C-alpha positions in Angstrom: 71.4 -3.6 -42.6 74.1 -1.6 -44.3 76.2 0.6 -41.9 75.1 4.5 -41.9 77.2 7.6 -41.6 76.2 8.6 -38.0 77.5 11.9 -38.7 75.4 12.9 -41.4 72.4 13.8 -39.5 74.7 16.6 -38.0 74.5 18.5 -40.9 72.0 20.4 -43.5 73.4 21.5 -47.1 76.8 21.2 -45.8 76.4 23.5 -42.6 76.4 22.2 -39.5 73.1 21.8 -37.3 72.8 23.4 -34.1 73.4 20.5 -31.5 70.2 19.7 -29.4 70.0 20.4 -25.6 67.9 20.1 -22.9 68.9 20.7 -19.2 67.3 18.9 -16.4 65.3 20.9 -14.5 64.7 19.9 -10.6 62.4 21.7 -8.3 65.1 21.3 -5.9 64.5 22.2 -2.3 67.0 24.5 -0.4 69.0 22.0 1.5 67.7 23.0 4.9 64.0 22.3 3.6 65.3 18.6 3.3 66.6 18.5 6.9 64.7 15.8 9.1 65.6 15.8 12.6 67.5 12.5 13.6 69.1 11.9 9.9 73.0 11.4 9.8 75.5 11.0 7.1 78.2 9.8 9.3 78.1 8.4 12.7 81.1 9.7 14.7 82.5 7.5 17.5 82.0 8.0 21.1 84.9 9.1 23.0 86.2 6.3 24.4 86.6 6.3 28.2 90.5 6.2 28.8 90.6 9.3 25.9 87.8 11.6 28.1 90.1 11.1 31.3 93.3 11.9 29.5 91.8 15.0 27.5 89.5 15.8 30.2 87.0 19.1 29.6 88.2 20.3 26.7 85.4 23.4 26.8 87.1 24.3 30.2 89.7 26.1 28.2 87.4 28.6 26.3 85.8 31.6 27.7 82.1 31.1 28.9 81.7 34.0 26.1 83.1 31.9 23.2 81.0 28.5 24.3 77.6 27.9 22.2 74.4 27.9 23.9 73.1 25.8 21.9 74.5 23.4 19.0 74.6 25.0 16.0 71.2 24.4 13.6 72.7 22.6 10.7 71.1 20.4 8.2 70.5 16.9 9.0 70.4 14.4 6.1 71.6 11.3 4.7 74.7 10.6 2.5 72.7 9.9 -0.7 70.4 13.2 -0.1 73.5 15.5 0.2 74.9 13.7 -3.1 71.5 13.8 -4.7 71.2 17.4 -3.9 74.3 18.9 -5.1 74.6 16.7 -8.4 70.7 17.8 -9.1 72.1 21.4 -8.4 75.1 21.0 -10.7 72.7 19.5 -13.3 71.2 23.1 -13.4 74.0 25.1 -14.3 76.1 26.1 -17.3 79.9 26.5 -16.8 83.0 26.1 -18.3 83.1 22.6 -18.3 79.9 22.2 -19.6 79.4 24.4 -22.5 81.2 27.1 -24.8 81.9 29.9 -22.2 82.6 32.7 -24.4 79.8 34.9 -23.0 80.9 35.5 -19.6 82.2 39.1 -20.4 85.0 40.6 -18.0 84.9 37.7 -15.8 87.4 35.9 -18.5 86.2 32.4 -18.1 88.6 30.2 -19.4 89.6 26.6 -19.4 91.7 25.7 -16.4 94.0 22.8 -16.6 92.5 19.8 -14.6 95.9 19.0 -13.2 96.1 22.2 -11.5 93.0 21.0 -9.6 94.7 17.8 -8.6 97.9 20.1 -7.3 95.3 22.0 -5.3 93.6 19.0 -3.9 96.6 17.2 -3.0 96.9 16.8 0.8 100.1 18.3 0.9 98.3 21.5 0.5 94.7 20.7 1.4 95.5 19.7 4.9 97.6 22.9 5.7 96.1 25.2 8.0 96.7 28.9 7.8 97.6 29.2 11.5 100.5 26.7 11.2 103.8 27.5 12.4 106.0 29.0 9.5 108.3 26.5 9.5 105.6 23.5 9.0 104.0 25.4 5.9 107.4 26.6 3.6 106.4 24.8 0.7 103.2 27.3 0.4 105.3 30.1 1.3 108.1 29.4 -1.3 105.1 29.3 -4.3 103.6 32.7 -3.2 107.1 34.3 -2.7 108.1 32.7 -6.2 104.6 33.9 -7.8 105.3 37.3 -6.7 108.5 37.2 -8.2 106.6 36.3 -11.4 104.3 39.1 -11.2 106.7 41.6 -10.8 108.3 40.4 -13.9 105.1 40.4 -16.0 103.8 43.8 -14.6 106.8 46.2 -13.9 105.6 46.5 -10.1 108.1 46.1 -7.2 106.0 44.3 -4.9 102.9 42.6 -4.4 100.7 41.5 -2.2 98.3 38.3 -2.7 96.3 38.8 0.6 93.3 40.5 -1.5 90.5 38.0 -1.7 89.5 39.0 -5.4 89.6 41.7 -8.0 87.6 44.5 -6.0 89.3 43.6 -2.7 92.7 44.3 -4.6 91.2 47.5 -6.1 90.0 48.4 -2.4 93.9 47.7 -1.2 95.0 49.8 -3.8 92.6 52.8 -2.9 93.7 52.3 1.1 97.7 52.7 -0.1 96.7 55.6 -1.9 95.0 57.3 0.8 97.9 56.4 3.0 100.3 57.8 0.9 98.8 61.1 0.6 98.1 60.9 4.4 101.9 60.2 4.8 102.5 63.4 3.2 99.7 65.7 5.1 97.6 65.9 1.9 94.6 63.4 3.0 92.0 66.2 3.3 93.3 67.8 0.5 93.4 65.0 -2.0 89.7 63.5 -1.5 89.0 62.9 -5.3 89.4 60.1 -7.4 89.0 60.0 -11.2 87.8 56.6 -13.0 86.1 56.2 -16.4 82.2 54.9 -17.4 83.8 51.7 -19.1 86.4 50.8 -16.2 85.1 48.2 -14.1 82.6 49.8 -11.5 84.4 48.2 -8.8 87.0 51.4 -9.5 84.4 53.5 -8.6 82.7 51.5 -5.9 86.1 50.9 -3.8 87.2 54.5 -3.9 84.2 55.8 -2.7 84.4 52.8 -0.2 87.9 54.2 0.8 86.5 57.6 1.3 87.3 59.1 -1.8 84.8 61.1 -4.2 84.4 60.2 -7.6 84.7 61.5 -10.9 83.7 59.6 -14.2 85.0 60.2 -17.5 82.9 59.7 -20.6 84.2 58.2 -23.5 84.6 60.5 -27.0 83.1 59.6 -29.8 85.8 56.9 -30.8 85.1 55.5 -27.5 88.4 56.4 -25.8 88.4 58.1 -22.5 88.5 61.8 -23.1 91.8 63.1 -22.5 90.8 66.9 -22.5 88.0 65.7 -20.0 91.0 64.1 -17.6 92.8 67.7 -17.9 89.5 69.8 -16.9 89.0 67.1 -14.1 92.6 67.1 -12.3 93.2 69.5 -9.8 94.9 70.0 -6.2 92.1 67.8 -4.8 93.2 64.7 -7.5 94.6 61.7 -5.2 94.7 59.3 -8.1 93.2 57.8 -11.4 91.8 54.3 -11.4 91.3 53.0 -14.9 90.8 49.8 -16.7 92.5 49.4 -19.8 91.8 48.0 -22.2 88.3 49.1 -20.8 85.4 46.8 -20.9 84.5 47.5 -24.2 87.6 45.9 -25.6 89.3 49.2 -26.7 92.7 49.8 -25.7 93.8 53.7 -25.0 96.8 54.4 -26.8 96.9 57.8 -24.9 97.5 56.0 -21.6 100.9 57.3 -20.8 99.7 60.8 -21.3 96.6 60.0 -18.8 99.4 58.9 -16.5 101.5 62.1 -16.9 98.4 64.4 -16.4 97.5 63.1 -12.9 101.1 62.8 -12.1 101.6 66.5 -12.9 98.9 66.9 -10.7 100.6 65.3 -7.8 98.2 62.2 -8.1 98.6 58.6 -8.2 97.8 55.9 -10.8 96.3 52.8 -10.3 96.2 50.3 -13.5 93.0 47.9 -13.2 94.4 44.9 -15.0 91.7 42.6 -14.9 90.9 42.8 -19.0 94.8 41.8 -18.6 94.2 38.6 -20.9 95.0 40.1 -24.3 97.8 42.0 -23.1 100.1 39.5 -20.9 104.0 39.7 -22.4 103.0 42.9 -24.5 102.5 45.9 -22.2 103.7 46.3 -18.6 101.8 48.9 -16.2 104.9 49.9 -14.8 106.6 50.8 -18.2 103.5 53.0 -18.6 104.3 54.8 -15.5 101.6 53.6 -13.3 102.2 53.5 -9.4 99.9 50.7 -8.8 97.8 47.7 -10.7 96.1 44.6 -9.8 95.3 41.4 -11.2 92.7 38.7 -11.0 94.2 35.3 -10.5 90.9 33.5 -10.7 90.4 35.1 -14.1 93.8 36.0 -16.2 95.7 33.5 -14.8 93.2 30.7 -15.2 92.5 29.4 -11.7 88.4 29.1 -12.2 86.3 32.0 -10.7 84.1 29.9 -8.7 80.9 31.7 -9.5 82.1 34.8 -7.3 84.5 33.0 -4.9 87.0 31.6 -4.4 89.0 34.5 -5.9 92.3 35.7 -5.4 93.5 39.1 -6.1 97.3 40.6 -6.4 98.0 44.0 -5.9 101.1 45.5 -6.9 103.1 48.7 -6.4 106.1 50.7 -6.8 109.4 50.8 -4.4 107.9 53.6 -2.8 104.7 52.4 -2.1 105.5 49.0 -1.0 105.9 50.6 2.9 102.0 50.6 2.8 100.8 47.1 1.4 98.7 45.2 3.7 100.5 42.9 6.3 101.9 40.2 6.4 104.3 40.3 3.2 106.2 37.0 2.6 109.7 37.5 2.8 112.6 35.6 2.2 116.1 35.6 4.3 118.0 33.4 2.4 117.5 30.1 4.1 113.7 30.0 5.3 110.6 32.1 4.4 108.7 34.3 6.7 105.9 36.7 7.3 106.5 39.9 7.9 104.2 41.9 10.1 106.5 44.5 11.0 105.3 47.4 9.1 104.5 50.3 10.8 103.4 52.3 7.8 101.0 49.2 6.5 97.3 49.8 5.5 96.5 46.6 7.6 94.9 43.6 7.0 92.2 43.4 4.3 91.2 39.8 5.3 91.9 36.8 7.3 95.8 35.1 7.0 97.6 36.1 4.0 96.4 35.0 0.7 94.0 32.0 -0.6 96.6 29.4 -1.2 94.8 27.0 -3.8 94.2 30.1 -6.2 97.6 31.2 -5.9 99.1 27.5 -6.5 97.0 27.3 -9.6 97.9 30.5 -10.8 101.5 29.5 -10.5 101.2 26.3 -12.2 99.6 27.9 -14.9 102.2 30.3 -15.4 105.2 28.2 -15.0 104.0 25.4 -17.3 103.4 28.7 -20.0 106.5 30.3 -19.6 107.4 33.9 -20.8 106.6 32.8 -24.3 103.5 30.7 -23.9 102.1 33.9 -21.7 102.4 36.3 -24.6 101.2 33.5 -26.9 97.9 33.5 -24.4 97.3 37.1 -25.3 97.8 36.8 -29.1 95.3 34.0 -29.6 92.9 36.0 -27.3 93.1 39.0 -29.6 93.2 36.8 -32.5 89.8 34.6 -31.1 88.1 37.9 -30.0 88.4 39.4 -33.3 87.8 36.4 -35.3 84.1 36.5 -33.5 84.1 40.1 -33.8 84.1 39.6 -37.7 81.6 37.1 -37.4 78.9 38.4 -35.2 78.6 41.7 -37.3 77.6 39.5 -40.1 74.6 38.9 -38.2 71.8 41.6 -39.3 70.8 43.6 -36.1 74.1 43.6 -34.2 76.6 46.2 -33.7 79.8 47.4 -32.2 79.7 50.8 -30.8 82.4 53.1 -30.8 86.0 52.8 -32.7 84.6 51.4 -36.0 86.8 49.3 -38.6 89.4 49.0 -35.6 90.4 46.0 -33.9 89.8 45.4 -30.4 91.8 43.5 -27.5 90.1 40.7 -25.8 86.6 41.5 -25.8 83.6 43.7 -27.4 80.8 45.2 -26.2 78.2 44.7 -28.7 74.7 46.3 -29.4 71.4 44.6 -30.3 69.7 48.0 -30.4 68.6 47.7 -34.0 67.6 44.4 -33.6 65.5 45.4 -30.7 63.8 48.4 -32.2 62.7 45.9 -35.2 61.3 43.1 -33.5 60.8 44.4 -29.6 63.4 41.6 -28.2 65.8 43.2 -26.1 69.5 41.6 -25.3 68.6 40.0 -21.9 65.8 37.9 -23.5 68.4 37.0 -26.1 70.9 35.8 -23.6 67.9 33.6 -21.9 66.9 32.1 -25.3 70.7 31.3 -26.1 70.7 29.3 -22.8 68.3 26.9 -24.2 71.0 26.0 -26.5 73.4 25.3 -23.8 75.4 28.8 -24.0 74.8 32.2 -22.4 76.2 35.7 -22.5 76.7 38.9 -20.1 75.1 41.9 -21.0 77.1 44.5 -18.7 77.4 46.9 -16.2 74.6 49.1 -15.3 74.1 51.8 -16.4 73.7 50.3 -19.8 75.8 53.3 -21.7 75.7 50.8 -24.7 72.1 50.4 -25.4 70.7 46.5 -25.4 74.2 45.4 -24.7 76.0 42.0 -24.9 79.5 41.3 -24.0 81.6 38.3 -25.6 85.0 37.4 -24.6 86.4 34.1 -26.1 90.0 34.2 -24.5 92.5 32.1 -25.5 91.0 28.8 -24.6 88.6 28.2 -27.7 89.0 26.9 -30.9 87.6 28.0 -34.2 84.8 25.5 -34.2 83.9 26.3 -31.0 83.9 30.1 -32.1 81.9 29.3 -35.2 79.2 27.5 -33.1 78.8 29.8 -30.9 78.1 32.5 -33.6 75.8 30.2 -35.1 73.5 30.2 -32.0 73.5 33.7 -32.0 72.6 33.8 -35.5 69.9 31.1 -34.6 68.3 33.5 -31.6 68.8 36.8 -33.7 66.7 35.2 -36.8 64.1 33.5 -33.9 63.5 37.2 -33.0 62.4 38.1 -36.4 60.3 35.2 -37.4 59.2 34.4 -33.9 59.4 37.0 -31.2 57.0 35.5 -28.8 59.0 32.5 -28.5 62.2 34.2 -27.5 60.2 36.2 -25.0 59.0 33.4 -23.1 62.2 31.8 -23.1 63.6 29.5 -21.4 62.1 26.6 -23.1 64.9 23.7 -22.5 66.9 25.5 -19.7 66.8 26.4 -16.1 68.1 29.7 -16.6 65.1 31.9 -15.5 64.0 35.5 -16.0 64.7 38.0 -12.8 62.3 39.9 -11.2 64.4 43.0 -10.2 61.9 44.8 -7.9 63.0 42.6 -4.7 66.9 42.8 -5.7 66.1 46.7 -5.5 64.4 46.3 -1.8 67.1 45.6 0.9 64.1 44.9 3.3 63.8 41.6 1.1 67.0 40.5 1.1 67.7 37.3 3.1 71.6 36.6 2.9 71.2 33.2 5.0 68.5 30.7 5.7 68.0 32.3 9.5 67.6 35.5 8.0 65.3 34.0 5.8 63.3 32.2 8.5 63.3 35.6 10.9 61.6 37.8 7.8 59.3 35.4 6.3 58.3 33.3 9.5 59.1 35.4 12.1 61.1 33.0 13.9 63.3 34.2 16.5 66.7 32.1 15.9 
């Protein structure tokens, strides 16, 4: 039998076929449901009599109020059960190691070099404990200190804290610093308003309000830019700060950003730069050069460390020298011989979370930046912008999709598209298109609520993807859009090959139905006391 061309079946009329995909689907119980009393994954050796006599009663040193009345109710399973459970769950997920993760929107999911995971998993780091004496953790303190110097150069800021747990925590840190600054000037009660924009990350408004500020939201002009005249009308003696993302979540960069900063400064307010969308501007513009007083980065996004499905994350809060005294404690200092944690900062806003930063994420981010260097960081931004604008051109060739605002202009690192035309024609909505796309091993993010852009779809390719991958993604989008026209019920009833499911939003909007833990669920549903 003659040999056959094994790649021939992948093409039709010279065009690549969509690759077949069918995801594993398990009716997998919650791990507590799998638990059976008496099952064990490991048998812990009994304490030897000589050791017991030497150590004595270890619980006697704990206050009575800190001792458990009964052991924690942990699931009881064998090792194979635990392994199968988590492998099955992993098979029901999409992720950057499995599929083309272009459609994660502002989460900037990009490829993270596996050698950086090896660094973070090294016993030299993994076996450290944040309560160890400073003398015994000089290595990670040095990494954190050096990384701060790098972030200062990238941003133009003078000091950084790596303590925030994520981007939102860093925004909250900056909002707290803004409040402390105005308190130090006796203007806290007067300056109680923060200005943001509708296409900035909602965390800016949410964190400002959590910090006690009233929020004023600016909407875009007809070209999608934040309205400068609206800003001028909004500022007053009550203005505490401007919190703004640039480029915004439309991928549109505000060319008048320095004017925005000047307007707020002239009114006596501060300006904080949300740089969660910095993937397309690294090495090109800096917050400090634009006149900002504060900024933040997401290390688990822009700097390649895995997002981890909402955690573990790490934010980096940067400030000018004038605001450095307000940074969370501790900050990491170097006296020429050793690195140490400085808690002696009377004006500090205090601690945002335990300890002084999420070390594995910082280490990954540090390794990523050092491996690239200054020229490499700029190349990251240039390729991200190139990828995004190539994708923009290809997406706009699909009938029924548009890119609202800034017609004919380029975007930075993402685009918020609209399927409004297709929805009006077919009755198929953006969310349904995204779920159907999961049947081909990809997905996308719609956008933040409210849907200012109707039938939204946010794509952000980053620098990690090749032209072939971009083309494959577009081909799937084109195919799904054509299905919406030819067989809308097929799209509306998706998924068919994937575990991705439709969400019933009603219970999500009812706090009385929320259960964040298994114990809370058992209390609410089964009436259990414990």
